[in-house]
ChimeraX commands (.cxc) that place a marker at each C-alpha (Angstrom):
marker #1 position -27.85,23.28,-24.09 radius 0.5
marker #1 position -29.40,20.25,-22.49 radius 0.5
marker #1 position -26.32,19.68,-20.33 radius 0.5
marker #1 position -26.21,23.33,-19.32 radius 0.5
marker #1 position -29.88,23.34,-18.31 radius 0.5
marker #1 position -29.45,20.21,-16.20 radius 0.5
marker #1 position -26.47,21.72,-14.42 radius 0.5
marker #1 position -28.34,24.95,-13.80 radius 0.5
marker #1 position -31.10,22.94,-12.17 radius 0.5
marker #1 position -28.65,20.92,-10.07 radius 0.5
marker #1 position -26.91,24.09,-8.95 radius 0.5
marker #1 position -30.10,25.52,-7.49 radius 0.5
marker #1 position -31.09,27.75,-10.41 radius 0.5
marker #1 position -27.81,29.66,-10.64 radius 0.5
marker #1 position -26.93,31.30,-13.96 radius 0.5
marker #1 position -24.97,29.19,-16.44 radius 0.5
marker #1 position -22.99,31.04,-19.07 radius 0.5
marker #1 position -20.35,30.17,-21.67 radius 0.5
marker #1 position -17.07,32.03,-21.12 radius 0.5
marker #1 position -15.34,32.27,-24.50 radius 0.5
marker #1 position -12.16,33.75,-22.98 radius 0.5
marker #1 position -11.17,30.71,-20.94 radius 0.5
marker #1 position -9.15,27.87,-22.43 radius 0.5
marker #1 position -9.74,25.45,-19.55 radius 0.5
marker #1 position -13.47,24.81,-19.92 radius 0.5
marker #1 position -16.37,26.32,-21.79 radius 0.5
marker #1 position -18.98,25.62,-19.20 radius 0.5
marker #1 position -19.07,28.35,-16.54 radius 0.5
marker #1 position -21.34,28.61,-13.50 radius 0.5
marker #1 position -21.74,32.24,-12.45 radius 0.5
marker #1 position -22.64,32.45,-8.75 radius 0.5
marker #1 position -22.78,36.24,-8.69 radius 0.5
marker #1 position -21.06,38.63,-6.29 radius 0.5
marker #1 position -19.61,37.23,-3.04 radius 0.5
marker #1 position -17.70,38.76,-0.15 radius 0.5
marker #1 position -14.27,37.11,-0.13 radius 0.5
marker #1 position -11.40,36.95,2.35 radius 0.5
marker #1 position -11.45,35.91,6.01 radius 0.5
marker #1 position -11.48,39.43,7.51 radius 0.5
marker #1 position -14.27,40.68,5.27 radius 0.5
marker #1 position -16.40,37.58,5.72 radius 0.5
marker #1 position -16.15,37.92,9.51 radius 0.5
marker #1 position -17.51,41.46,9.18 radius 0.5
marker #1 position -20.64,40.28,7.34 radius 0.5
marker #1 position -23.70,41.09,9.45 radius 0.5
marker #1 position -26.08,38.66,7.78 radius 0.5
marker #1 position -25.54,35.06,8.84 radius 0.5
marker #1 position -28.22,34.02,6.35 radius 0.5
marker #1 position -26.31,35.64,3.47 radius 0.5
marker #1 position -23.08,33.89,4.48 radius 0.5
marker #1 position -24.90,30.57,4.58 radius 0.5
marker #1 position -26.49,31.15,1.17 radius 0.5
marker #1 position -23.12,32.04,-0.38 radius 0.5
marker #1 position -21.61,28.86,1.04 radius 0.5
marker #1 position -24.48,26.80,-0.35 radius 0.5
marker #1 position -24.15,28.38,-3.80 radius 0.5
marker #1 position -20.43,27.64,-4.00 radius 0.5
marker #1 position -20.91,24.05,-2.79 radius 0.5
marker #1 position -23.76,23.37,-5.22 radius 0.5
marker #1 position -21.79,24.79,-8.12 radius 0.5
marker #1 position -18.75,22.64,-7.29 radius 0.5
marker #1 position -20.84,19.50,-6.92 radius 0.5
marker #1 position -22.72,20.16,-10.18 radius 0.5
marker #1 position -19.48,20.56,-12.15 radius 0.5
marker #1 position -17.83,17.55,-10.51 radius 0.5
marker #1 position -20.69,15.40,-11.77 radius 0.5
marker #1 position -20.75,17.02,-15.22 radius 0.5
marker #1 position -17.22,16.65,-16.52 radius 0.5
marker #1 position -15.72,19.70,-14.81 radius 0.5
marker #1 position -15.90,23.41,-15.57 radius 0.5
marker #1 position -15.39,26.85,-14.07 radius 0.5
marker #1 position -17.12,28.77,-11.28 radius 0.5
marker #1 position -17.11,32.51,-11.82 radius 0.5
marker #1 position -17.28,34.65,-8.66 radius 0.5
marker #1 position -17.53,38.43,-8.77 radius 0.5
marker #1 position -15.54,40.01,-5.93 radius 0.5
marker #1 position -18.00,42.05,-3.84 radius 0.5
marker #1 position -15.51,43.78,-1.51 radius 0.5
marker #1 position -12.84,46.31,-2.48 radius 0.5
marker #1 position -9.09,45.95,-1.94 radius 0.5
marker #1 position -9.21,42.16,-2.18 radius 0.5
marker #1 position -6.25,39.99,-3.06 radius 0.5
marker #1 position -6.63,36.22,-3.26 radius 0.5
marker #1 position -2.99,35.48,-2.44 radius 0.5
marker #1 position -3.17,37.66,0.67 radius 0.5
marker #1 position -6.78,37.14,1.80 radius 0.5
marker #1 position -7.79,33.69,0.54 radius 0.5
marker #1 position -11.42,32.76,0.02 radius 0.5
marker #1 position -12.44,32.73,3.68 radius 0.5
marker #1 position -12.36,29.87,6.18 radius 0.5
marker #1 position -16.10,29.21,6.00 radius 0.5
marker #1 position -16.08,28.99,2.19 radius 0.5
marker #1 position -13.06,26.68,2.28 radius 0.5
marker #1 position -14.80,24.51,4.88 radius 0.5
marker #1 position -17.82,24.21,2.57 radius 0.5
marker #1 position -15.55,23.04,-0.25 radius 0.5
marker #1 position -13.91,20.47,2.04 radius 0.5
marker #1 position -17.31,19.01,2.91 radius 0.5
marker #1 position -18.03,18.09,-0.70 radius 0.5
marker #1 position -14.39,17.31,-1.58 radius 0.5
marker #1 position -12.09,15.44,0.83 radius 0.5
marker #1 position -9.13,16.18,-1.48 radius 0.5
marker #1 position -9.77,19.79,-2.49 radius 0.5
marker #1 position -6.35,20.47,-4.02 radius 0.5
marker #1 position -6.72,17.49,-6.36 radius 0.5
marker #1 position -9.85,18.83,-8.01 radius 0.5
marker #1 position -9.86,22.63,-7.61 radius 0.5
marker #1 position -7.61,25.43,-8.82 radius 0.5
marker #1 position -8.33,29.06,-7.91 radius 0.5
marker #1 position -7.18,32.19,-9.75 radius 0.5
marker #1 position -8.04,35.90,-9.55 radius 0.5
marker #1 position -8.41,38.09,-12.62 radius 0.5
marker #1 position -10.10,41.41,-13.38 radius 0.5
marker #1 position -12.40,41.66,-10.37 radius 0.5
marker #1 position -13.36,37.99,-10.49 radius 0.5
marker #1 position -12.21,34.79,-8.82 radius 0.5
marker #1 position -12.32,31.71,-11.04 radius 0.5
marker #1 position -12.53,28.25,-9.50 radius 0.5
marker #1 position -11.53,25.57,-11.99 radius 0.5
marker #1 position -13.22,22.27,-11.17 radius 0.5
marker #1 position -11.94,18.95,-12.49 radius 0.5
marker #1 position -14.26,16.05,-13.19 radius 0.5
marker #1 position -15.26,13.66,-10.41 radius 0.5
marker #1 position -12.86,10.73,-10.13 radius 0.5
marker #1 position -14.25,7.28,-9.37 radius 0.5
marker #1 position -10.70,6.00,-8.76 radius 0.5
marker #1 position -10.05,8.65,-6.11 radius 0.5
marker #1 position -13.37,8.64,-4.26 radius 0.5
marker #1 position -14.62,5.10,-4.87 radius 0.5
marker #1 position -18.09,6.48,-5.62 radius 0.5
marker #1 position -19.73,7.00,-9.01 radius 0.5
marker #1 position -21.12,10.44,-8.13 radius 0.5
marker #1 position -20.63,13.30,-5.70 radius 0.5
marker #1 position -23.38,14.78,-3.55 radius 0.5
marker #1 position -23.75,17.40,-0.84 radius 0.5
marker #1 position -26.53,15.54,0.95 radius 0.5
marker #1 position -27.95,12.04,0.78 radius 0.5
marker #1 position -31.19,12.72,2.73 radius 0.5
marker #1 position -30.87,9.13,3.97 radius 0.5
marker #1 position -31.25,8.93,7.74 radius 0.5
marker #1 position -30.68,6.08,10.17 radius 0.5
marker #1 position -30.62,5.76,13.94 radius 0.5
marker #1 position -27.13,5.80,15.39 radius 0.5
marker #1 position -27.25,5.11,19.13 radius 0.5
marker #1 position -29.63,7.83,20.37 radius 0.5
marker #1 position -29.62,10.14,17.33 radius 0.5
marker #1 position -31.13,10.35,13.87 radius 0.5
marker #1 position -28.17,11.00,11.58 radius 0.5
marker #1 position -27.85,11.65,7.87 radius 0.5
marker #1 position -25.33,9.19,6.46 radius 0.5
marker #1 position -22.66,10.34,4.02 radius 0.5
marker #1 position -22.50,9.23,0.40 radius 0.5
marker #1 position -20.14,6.29,1.00 radius 0.5
marker #1 position -22.24,4.95,3.89 radius 0.5
marker #1 position -25.46,5.44,1.90 radius 0.5
marker #1 position -24.06,3.43,-1.02 radius 0.5
marker #1 position -22.96,0.62,1.28 radius 0.5
marker #1 position -26.33,0.65,3.06 radius 0.5
marker #1 position -28.28,0.39,-0.21 radius 0.5
marker #1 position -25.99,-2.29,-1.62 radius 0.5
marker #1 position -26.49,-4.38,1.51 radius 0.5
marker #1 position -30.26,-4.04,1.19 radius 0.5
marker #1 position -30.13,-5.05,-2.46 radius 0.5
marker #1 position -28.01,-8.11,-1.71 radius 0.5
marker #1 position -30.23,-9.30,1.13 radius 0.5
marker #1 position -33.51,-8.46,-0.59 radius 0.5
marker #1 position -34.47,-6.04,2.16 radius 0.5
marker #1 position -33.42,-5.16,5.69 radius 0.5
marker #1 position -33.22,-8.17,7.97 radius 0.5
marker #1 position -35.59,-8.09,10.91 radius 0.5
marker #1 position -33.31,-10.24,13.01 radius 0.5
marker #1 position -31.21,-8.20,15.43 radius 0.5
marker #1 position -28.09,-9.28,17.30 radius 0.5
marker #1 position -28.60,-11.62,20.23 radius 0.5
marker #1 position -28.53,-9.69,23.49 radius 0.5
marker #1 position -26.45,-10.95,26.43 radius 0.5
marker #1 position -28.27,-12.55,29.34 radius 0.5
marker #1 position -26.86,-9.98,31.77 radius 0.5
marker #1 position -25.81,-6.39,31.47 radius 0.5
marker #1 position -22.21,-5.85,30.52 radius 0.5
marker #1 position -22.07,-2.61,32.51 radius 0.5
marker #1 position -24.33,-2.07,35.56 radius 0.5
marker #1 position -26.73,0.86,35.12 radius 0.5
marker #1 position -26.77,0.67,31.31 radius 0.5
marker #1 position -30.23,-0.01,29.87 radius 0.5
marker #1 position -30.49,-2.73,27.29 radius 0.5
marker #1 position -32.11,-1.56,24.08 radius 0.5
marker #1 position -34.87,-4.15,24.40 radius 0.5
marker #1 position -35.78,-2.89,27.87 radius 0.5
marker #1 position -35.94,0.71,26.67 radius 0.5
marker #1 position -38.20,-0.32,23.81 radius 0.5
marker #1 position -40.55,-2.16,26.19 radius 0.5
marker #1 position -40.71,0.84,28.55 radius 0.5
marker #1 position -41.40,3.19,25.63 radius 0.5
marker #1 position -44.17,0.90,24.37 radius 0.5
marker #1 position -45.81,0.93,27.80 radius 0.5
marker #1 position -45.80,4.75,27.86 radius 0.5
marker #1 position -47.10,4.93,24.29 radius 0.5
marker #1 position -50.04,2.68,25.20 radius 0.5
marker #1 position -51.19,4.86,28.12 radius 0.5
marker #1 position -54.39,6.89,27.82 radius 0.5
marker #1 position -53.45,9.91,29.97 radius 0.5
marker #1 position -50.60,11.51,31.93 radius 0.5
marker #1 position -50.08,13.91,34.81 radius 0.5
marker #1 position -48.12,17.08,34.11 radius 0.5
marker #1 position -44.43,16.63,35.06 radius 0.5
marker #1 position -44.94,12.91,35.51 radius 0.5
marker #1 position -41.66,11.01,35.23 radius 0.5
marker #1 position -41.04,8.58,32.39 radius 0.5
marker #1 position -38.63,5.65,32.92 radius 0.5
marker #1 position -36.37,5.65,29.86 radius 0.5
marker #1 position -33.88,7.73,27.92 radius 0.5
marker #1 position -33.22,8.32,24.24 radius 0.5
marker #1 position -31.96,5.23,22.44 radius 0.5
marker #1 position -31.83,3.73,18.96 radius 0.5
marker #1 position -35.54,2.91,19.44 radius 0.5
marker #1 position -36.67,6.13,21.15 radius 0.5
marker #1 position -36.51,9.85,20.41 radius 0.5
marker #1 position -38.02,12.51,22.70 radius 0.5
marker #1 position -38.35,16.22,22.06 radius 0.5
marker #1 position -39.95,19.13,23.91 radius 0.5
marker #1 position -41.73,21.71,21.77 radius 0.5
marker #1 position -44.58,24.12,22.35 radius 0.5
marker #1 position -47.65,23.95,20.14 radius 0.5
marker #1 position -46.45,26.90,18.05 radius 0.5
marker #1 position -42.95,25.46,17.71 radius 0.5
marker #1 position -44.39,22.13,16.65 radius 0.5
marker #1 position -46.47,23.75,13.91 radius 0.5
marker #1 position -43.32,25.44,12.65 radius 0.5
marker #1 position -40.88,22.51,12.82 radius 0.5
marker #1 position -43.14,19.54,12.04 radius 0.5
marker #1 position -42.02,19.32,8.39 radius 0.5
marker #1 position -38.40,19.03,9.51 radius 0.5
marker #1 position -38.93,16.86,12.58 radius 0.5
marker #1 position -41.14,14.12,11.13 radius 0.5
marker #1 position -39.24,13.22,7.92 radius 0.5
marker #1 position -35.90,13.12,9.73 radius 0.5
marker #1 position -36.90,10.84,12.62 radius 0.5
marker #1 position -39.54,8.71,10.89 radius 0.5
marker #1 position -37.22,7.87,8.00 radius 0.5
marker #1 position -34.38,7.12,10.45 radius 0.5
marker #1 position -36.58,4.69,12.39 radius 0.5
marker #1 position -37.92,3.14,9.18 radius 0.5
marker #1 position -34.37,2.58,7.89 radius 0.5
marker #1 position -33.24,0.95,11.12 radius 0.5
marker #1 position -35.50,-1.17,13.32 radius 0.5
marker #1 position -38.49,1.06,13.97 radius 0.5
marker #1 position -39.10,3.05,17.13 radius 0.5
marker #1 position -41.02,5.74,18.98 radius 0.5
marker #1 position -41.01,9.52,18.58 radius 0.5
marker #1 position -42.44,11.29,21.63 radius 0.5
marker #1 position -43.21,15.01,21.35 radius 0.5
marker #1 position -43.80,16.90,24.59 radius 0.5
marker #1 position -41.32,15.00,26.76 radius 0.5
marker #1 position -38.43,16.71,28.53 radius 0.5
marker #1 position -35.44,14.46,27.86 radius 0.5
marker #1 position -33.22,16.30,30.36 radius 0.5
marker #1 position -35.51,16.06,33.38 radius 0.5
marker #1 position -37.25,12.92,32.07 radius 0.5
marker #1 position -40.65,14.47,32.69 radius 0.5
marker #1 position -43.85,14.55,30.65 radius 0.5
marker #1 position -44.72,18.19,29.89 radius 0.5
marker #1 position -46.94,18.08,26.81 radius 0.5
marker #1 position -47.98,21.11,24.76 radius 0.5
marker #1 position -51.08,23.30,24.61 radius 0.5
marker #1 position -53.36,22.76,21.63 radius 0.5
marker #1 position -57.01,22.99,20.67 radius 0.5
marker #1 position -58.79,20.02,19.11 radius 0.5
marker #1 position -58.64,21.74,15.72 radius 0.5
marker #1 position -54.88,22.17,16.18 radius 0.5
marker #1 position -54.49,18.44,16.83 radius 0.5
marker #1 position -56.51,17.58,13.75 radius 0.5
marker #1 position -54.31,19.87,11.67 radius 0.5
marker #1 position -51.15,18.39,13.20 radius 0.5
marker #1 position -52.28,14.85,12.50 radius 0.5
marker #1 position -53.03,15.79,8.90 radius 0.5
marker #1 position -49.60,17.43,8.50 radius 0.5
marker #1 position -47.84,14.43,10.06 radius 0.5
marker #1 position -49.61,12.05,7.70 radius 0.5
marker #1 position -48.79,14.27,4.73 radius 0.5
marker #1 position -45.09,14.39,5.71 radius 0.5
marker #1 position -44.88,10.61,6.03 radius 0.5
marker #1 position -46.79,9.87,2.83 radius 0.5
marker #1 position -44.45,12.18,0.90 radius 0.5
marker #1 position -41.33,10.31,2.02 radius 0.5
marker #1 position -39.81,8.47,-0.96 radius 0.5
marker #1 position -39.73,4.71,-0.32 radius 0.5
marker #1 position -37.49,2.28,-2.21 radius 0.5
marker #1 position -38.07,-1.46,-1.81 radius 0.5
marker #1 position -35.57,-4.27,-2.26 radius 0.5
marker #1 position -38.09,-7.00,-1.50 radius 0.5
marker #1 position -41.29,-8.34,-3.06 radius 0.5
marker #1 position -43.59,-6.64,-0.55 radius 0.5
marker #1 position -44.07,-3.05,-1.74 radius 0.5
marker #1 position -45.49,-1.74,1.53 radius 0.5
marker #1 position -45.85,1.83,2.70 radius 0.5
marker #1 position -44.41,3.12,5.96 radius 0.5
marker #1 position -46.47,1.73,8.82 radius 0.5
marker #1 position -47.02,4.09,11.73 radius 0.5
marker #1 position -49.47,5.02,14.47 radius 0.5
marker #1 position -50.06,8.62,15.53 radius 0.5
marker #1 position -51.86,9.37,18.79 radius 0.5
marker #1 position -52.35,12.34,21.11 radius 0.5
marker #1 position -52.43,11.55,24.84 radius 0.5
marker #1 position -53.95,14.12,27.26 radius 0.5
marker #1 position -51.66,15.62,29.92 radius 0.5
marker #1 position -53.55,16.80,33.02 radius 0.5
marker #1 position -52.42,19.37,35.57 radius 0.5
marker #1 position -53.18,18.69,39.22 radius 0.5
marker #1 position -55.92,20.83,40.74 radius 0.5
marker link #1:1,2 radius 0.2
marker link #1:2,3 radius 0.2
marker link #1:3,4 radius 0.2
marker link #1:4,5 radius 0.2
marker link #1:5,6 radius 0.2
marker link #1:6,7 radius 0.2
marker link #1:7,8 radius 0.2
marker link #1:8,9 radius 0.2
marker link #1:9,10 radius 0.2
marker link #1:10,11 radius 0.2
marker link #1:11,12 radius 0.2
marker link #1:12,13 radius 0.2
marker link #1:13,14 radius 0.2
marker link #1:14,15 radius 0.2
marker link #1:15,16 radius 0.2
marker link #1:16,17 radius 0.2
marker link #1:17,18 radius 0.2
marker link #1:18,19 radius 0.2
marker link #1:19,20 radius 0.2
marker link #1:20,21 radius 0.2
marker link #1:21,22 radius 0.2
marker link #1:22,23 radius 0.2
marker link #1:23,24 radius 0.2
marker link #1:24,25 radius 0.2
marker link #1:25,26 radius 0.2
marker link #1:26,27 radius 0.2
marker link #1:27,28 radius 0.2
marker link #1:28,29 radius 0.2
marker link #1:29,30 radius 0.2
marker link #1:30,31 radius 0.2
marker link #1:31,32 radius 0.2
marker link #1:32,33 radius 0.2
marker link #1:33,34 radius 0.2
marker link #1:34,35 radius 0.2
marker link #1:35,36 radius 0.2
marker link #1:36,37 radius 0.2
marker link #1:37,38 radius 0.2
marker link #1:38,39 radius 0.2
marker link #1:39,40 radius 0.2
marker link #1:40,41 radius 0.2
marker link #1:41,42 radius 0.2
marker link #1:42,43 radius 0.2
marker link #1:43,44 radius 0.2
marker link #1:44,45 radius 0.2
marker link #1:45,46 radius 0.2
marker link #1:46,47 radius 0.2
marker link #1:47,48 radius 0.2
marker link #1:48,49 radius 0.2
marker link #1:49,50 radius 0.2
marker link #1:50,51 radius 0.2
marker link #1:51,52 radius 0.2
marker link #1:52,53 radius 0.2
marker link #1:53,54 radius 0.2
marker link #1:54,55 radius 0.2
marker link #1:55,56 radius 0.2
marker link #1:56,57 radius 0.2
marker link #1:57,58 radius 0.2
marker link #1:58,59 radius 0.2
marker link #1:59,60 radius 0.2
marker link #1:60,61 radius 0.2
marker link #1:61,62 radius 0.2
marker link #1:62,63 radius 0.2
marker link #1:63,64 radius 0.2
marker link #1:64,65 radius 0.2
marker link #1:65,66 radius 0.2
marker link #1:66,67 radius 0.2
marker link #1:67,68 radius 0.2
marker link #1:68,69 radius 0.2
marker link #1:69,70 radius 0.2
marker link #1:70,71 radius 0.2
marker link #1:71,72 radius 0.2
marker link #1:72,73 radius 0.2
marker link #1:73,74 radius 0.2
marker link #1:74,75 radius 0.2
marker link #1:75,76 radius 0.2
marker link #1:76,77 radius 0.2
marker link #1:77,78 radius 0.2
marker link #1:78,79 radius 0.2
marker link #1:79,80 radius 0.2
marker link #1:80,81 radius 0.2
marker link #1:81,82 radius 0.2
marker link #1:82,83 radius 0.2
marker link #1:83,84 radius 0.2
marker link #1:84,85 radius 0.2
marker link #1:85,86 radius 0.2
marker link #1:86,87 radius 0.2
marker link #1:87,88 radius 0.2
marker link #1:88,89 radius 0.2
marker link #1:89,90 radius 0.2
marker link #1:90,91 radius 0.2
marker link #1:91,92 radius 0.2
marker link #1:92,93 radius 0.2
marker link #1:93,94 radius 0.2
marker link #1:94,95 radius 0.2
marker link #1:95,96 radius 0.2
marker link #1:96,97 radius 0.2
marker link #1:97,98 radius 0.2
marker link #1:98,99 radius 0.2
marker link #1:99,100 radius 0.2
marker link #1:100,101 radius 0.2
marker link #1:101,102 radius 0.2
marker link #1:102,103 radius 0.2
marker link #1:103,104 radius 0.2
marker link #1:104,105 radius 0.2
marker link #1:105,106 radius 0.2
marker link #1:106,107 radius 0.2
marker link #1:107,108 radius 0.2
marker link #1:108,109 radius 0.2
marker link #1:109,110 radius 0.2
marker link #1:110,111 radius 0.2
marker link #1:111,112 radius 0.2
marker link #1:112,113 radius 0.2
marker link #1:113,114 radius 0.2
marker link #1:114,115 radius 0.2
marker link #1:115,116 radius 0.2
marker link #1:116,117 radius 0.2
marker link #1:117,118 radius 0.2
marker link #1:118,119 radius 0.2
marker link #1:119,120 radius 0.2
marker link #1:120,121 radius 0.2
marker link #1:121,122 radius 0.2
marker link #1:122,123 radius 0.2
marker link #1:123,124 radius 0.2
marker link #1:124,125 radius 0.2
marker link #1:125,126 radius 0.2
marker link #1:126,127 radius 0.2
marker link #1:127,128 radius 0.2
marker link #1:128,129 radius 0.2
marker link #1:129,130 radius 0.2
marker link #1:130,131 radius 0.2
marker link #1:131,132 radius 0.2
marker link #1:132,133 radius 0.2
marker link #1:133,134 radius 0.2
marker link #1:134,135 radius 0.2
marker link #1:135,136 radius 0.2
marker link #1:136,137 radius 0.2
marker link #1:137,138 radius 0.2
marker link #1:138,139 radius 0.2
marker link #1:139,140 radius 0.2
marker link #1:140,141 radius 0.2
marker link #1:141,142 radius 0.2
marker link #1:142,143 radius 0.2
marker link #1:143,144 radius 0.2
marker link #1:144,145 radius 0.2
marker link #1:145,146 radius 0.2
marker link #1:146,147 radius 0.2
marker link #1:147,148 radius 0.2
marker link #1:148,149 radius 0.2
marker link #1:149,150 radius 0.2
marker link #1:150,151 radius 0.2
marker link #1:151,152 radius 0.2
marker link #1:152,153 radius 0.2
marker link #1:153,154 radius 0.2
marker link #1:154,155 radius 0.2
marker link #1:155,156 radius 0.2
marker link #1:156,157 radius 0.2
marker link #1:157,158 radius 0.2
marker link #1:158,159 radius 0.2
marker link #1:159,160 radius 0.2
marker link #1:160,161 radius 0.2
marker link #1:161,162 radius 0.2
marker link #1:162,163 radius 0.2
marker link #1:163,164 radius 0.2
marker link #1:164,165 radius 0.2
marker link #1:165,166 radius 0.2
marker link #1:166,167 radius 0.2
marker link #1:167,168 radius 0.2
marker link #1:168,169 radius 0.2
marker link #1:169,170 radius 0.2
marker link #1:170,171 radius 0.2
marker link #1:171,172 radius 0.2
marker link #1:172,173 radius 0.2
marker link #1:173,174 radius 0.2
marker link #1:174,175 radius 0.2
marker link #1:175,176 radius 0.2
marker link #1:176,177 radius 0.2
marker link #1:177,178 radius 0.2
marker link #1:178,179 radius 0.2
marker link #1:179,180 radius 0.2
marker link #1:180,181 radius 0.2
marker link #1:181,182 radius 0.2
marker link #1:182,183 radius 0.2
marker link #1:183,184 radius 0.2
marker link #1:184,185 radius 0.2
marker link #1:185,186 radius 0.2
marker link #1:186,187 radius 0.2
marker link #1:187,188 radius 0.2
marker link #1:188,189 radius 0.2
marker link #1:189,190 radius 0.2
marker link #1:190,191 radius 0.2
marker link #1:191,192 radius 0.2
marker link #1:192,193 radius 0.2
marker link #1:193,194 radius 0.2
marker link #1:194,195 radius 0.2
marker link #1:195,196 radius 0.2
marker link #1:196,197 radius 0.2
marker link #1:197,198 radius 0.2
marker link #1:198,199 radius 0.2
marker link #1:199,200 radius 0.2
marker link #1:200,201 radius 0.2
marker link #1:201,202 radius 0.2
marker link #1:202,203 radius 0.2
marker link #1:203,204 radius 0.2
marker link #1:204,205 radius 0.2
marker link #1:205,206 radius 0.2
marker link #1:206,207 radius 0.2
marker link #1:207,208 radius 0.2
marker link #1:208,209 radius 0.2
marker link #1:209,210 radius 0.2
marker link #1:210,211 radius 0.2
marker link #1:211,212 radius 0.2
marker link #1:212,213 radius 0.2
marker link #1:213,214 radius 0.2
marker link #1:214,215 radius 0.2
marker link #1:215,216 radius 0.2
marker link #1:216,217 radius 0.2
marker link #1:217,218 radius 0.2
marker link #1:218,219 radius 0.2
marker link #1:219,220 radius 0.2
marker link #1:220,221 radius 0.2
marker link #1:221,222 radius 0.2
marker link #1:222,223 radius 0.2
marker link #1:223,224 radius 0.2
marker link #1:224,225 radius 0.2
marker link #1:225,226 radius 0.2
marker link #1:226,227 radius 0.2
marker link #1:227,228 radius 0.2
marker link #1:228,229 radius 0.2
marker link #1:229,230 radius 0.2
marker link #1:230,231 radius 0.2
marker link #1:231,232 radius 0.2
marker link #1:232,233 radius 0.2
marker link #1:233,234 radius 0.2
marker link #1:234,235 radius 0.2
marker link #1:235,236 radius 0.2
marker link #1:236,237 radius 0.2
marker link #1:237,238 radius 0.2
marker link #1:238,239 radius 0.2
marker link #1:239,240 radius 0.2
marker link #1:240,241 radius 0.2
marker link #1:241,242 radius 0.2
marker link #1:242,243 radius 0.2
marker link #1:243,244 radius 0.2
marker link #1:244,245 radius 0.2
marker link #1:245,246 radius 0.2
marker link #1:246,247 radius 0.2
marker link #1:247,248 radius 0.2
marker link #1:248,249 radius 0.2
marker link #1:249,250 radius 0.2
marker link #1:250,251 radius 0.2
marker link #1:251,252 radius 0.2
marker link #1:252,253 radius 0.2
marker link #1:253,254 radius 0.2
marker link #1:254,255 radius 0.2
marker link #1:255,256 radius 0.2
marker link #1:256,257 radius 0.2
marker link #1:257,258 radius 0.2
marker link #1:258,259 radius 0.2
marker link #1:259,260 radius 0.2
marker link #1:260,261 radius 0.2
marker link #1:261,262 radius 0.2
marker link #1:262,263 radius 0.2
marker link #1:263,264 radius 0.2
marker link #1:264,265 radius 0.2
marker link #1:265,266 radius 0.2
marker link #1:266,267 radius 0.2
marker link #1:267,268 radius 0.2
marker link #1:268,269 radius 0.2
marker link #1:269,270 radius 0.2
marker link #1:270,271 radius 0.2
marker link #1:271,272 radius 0.2
marker link #1:272,273 radius 0.2
marker link #1:273,274 radius 0.2
marker link #1:274,275 radius 0.2
marker link #1:275,276 radius 0.2
marker link #1:276,277 radius 0.2
marker link #1:277,278 radius 0.2
marker link #1:278,279 radius 0.2
marker link #1:279,280 radius 0.2
marker link #1:280,281 radius 0.2
marker link #1:281,282 radius 0.2
marker link #1:282,283 radius 0.2
marker link #1:283,284 radius 0.2
marker link #1:284,285 radius 0.2
marker link #1:285,286 radius 0.2
marker link #1:286,287 radius 0.2
marker link #1:287,288 radius 0.2
marker link #1:288,289 radius 0.2
marker link #1:289,290 radius 0.2
marker link #1:290,291 radius 0.2
marker link #1:291,292 radius 0.2
marker link #1:292,293 radius 0.2
marker link #1:293,294 radius 0.2
marker link #1:294,295 radius 0.2
marker link #1:295,296 radius 0.2
marker link #1:296,297 radius 0.2
marker link #1:297,298 radius 0.2
marker link #1:298,299 radius 0.2
marker link #1:299,300 radius 0.2
marker link #1:300,301 radius 0.2
marker link #1:301,302 radius 0.2
marker link #1:302,303 radius 0.2
marker link #1:303,304 radius 0.2
marker link #1:304,305 radius 0.2
marker link #1:305,306 radius 0.2
marker link #1:306,307 radius 0.2
marker link #1:307,308 radius 0.2
marker link #1:308,309 radius 0.2
marker link #1:309,310 radius 0.2
view
């Protein structure tokens, strides 16, 4: 029962039942009724429902991979379905491929009595080179000008390197004395330009700013209402990516396409609420140290007025 409860939790609260009729495995994850087959899945009107069904299948597969294998039980929602003829559906198969690079090695699919059964073999360390499977790592780093979530293999290598060195080295690669390609900004120059903008006390609306996105700089243009809505997604992603790399600047209210300062409308009370939410998001980020100094994430949050002419 303890194993079943843990798997139910890992699978996002999906029902876990014991199927006494199967000889392959006793542990069965029942994901409920799904629309199956490429044609029928294309006819689904709700994109949100399709996404949720994909997530349920992926979570169930990942949970069983890490728990010695088992069976996923799927009730066929649509009539006149035949697995041999219709398949699961391209989007469902793509979801399985994301969590399993070698799907055929670990999954077998059969149809019987209005249900599709997906037999999941146990995760193989010899095949994948990793001790555990996961759908997401939630570990972000800066890659060129983007904050990207690294995959499981890259996350393991990243953490092993930190453990071996006792923490991320602060020494970066030596930059060449001259540009390799004319017109390409060196990262150090971009960082200096971003620091100068960050230290200003006011701007003019549609004022130009002299840098682009880089490994040290992220810019995004959101209205005040959009910012309130997306702050809990925006801050953890970019702040953790900067913290896991070499630090940097996140500017909100800058048009990265036109390279102009636009800003966003907000009352003083809105800014106070935003600052509180930003601090809450950052303080809730889990921090793991591989060095003696157990410090929190260091950051500075400031709001700079943007004035319109006239």
